[in-house]
N, C-alpha and C positions, 0 to 999 in steps of 0.2 A: 391337102391330104384329106382333111375332114369333110370338105365339100364333095370330093370324089366318093368317099365312103357314104355320105348322105344320099348322093345321087344313085349309087348302086343299091342301097337299101330301099329307096323309093321305087326303083324299077322292079326289084324283087317283090315288093309289096303288091304292085300292080299285077305282076305275073301270077302271084299266088291268088289274088282276088279273082282273076280271070279263070284260073283252074277251078277254084271253089264254085264259081257261078256255073261253069259247065257241068261239074259233078252234080250240083244241086238240080240242074235241069234234067240230066239223065235220070237221077233218082225220081224226080217228079213224074217223068214219062213212064218209068217202070211201074210206079205205084198206080198211075192211071190205067195202065194195061191190066193190072190185077184187080181193078175196080175200087181201089181205096180213095182215088181222087177223081172227081167228076170233070167233065170237059170244061165246064165253066170255071172251076177252081184252077185247072191247068192253064187256061187262058190268062187268068188273073196273075198266076205265078210267072208266066212268060212275060207279061206286061211289066210286072214289078222288076224282073231281072233286067229287062231292056232299060228301064229307068235307072236302075242302080249302075249298069254298065256305062251309061252316058254321063253319070255323075263322076265316075272315076276317070 
């Protein structure tokens, strides 16, 4: 029973991490459109997100 609960919590954690990454990416793109983030910074953010997603 505890193994099943642990597996479900792990899946939930991965799911929430994916949602947070997508929301952060959307936020970064919106800030770039408003001029708060440069194209270079946006590329660095996207690279960082890709690295973090591969680690998960």
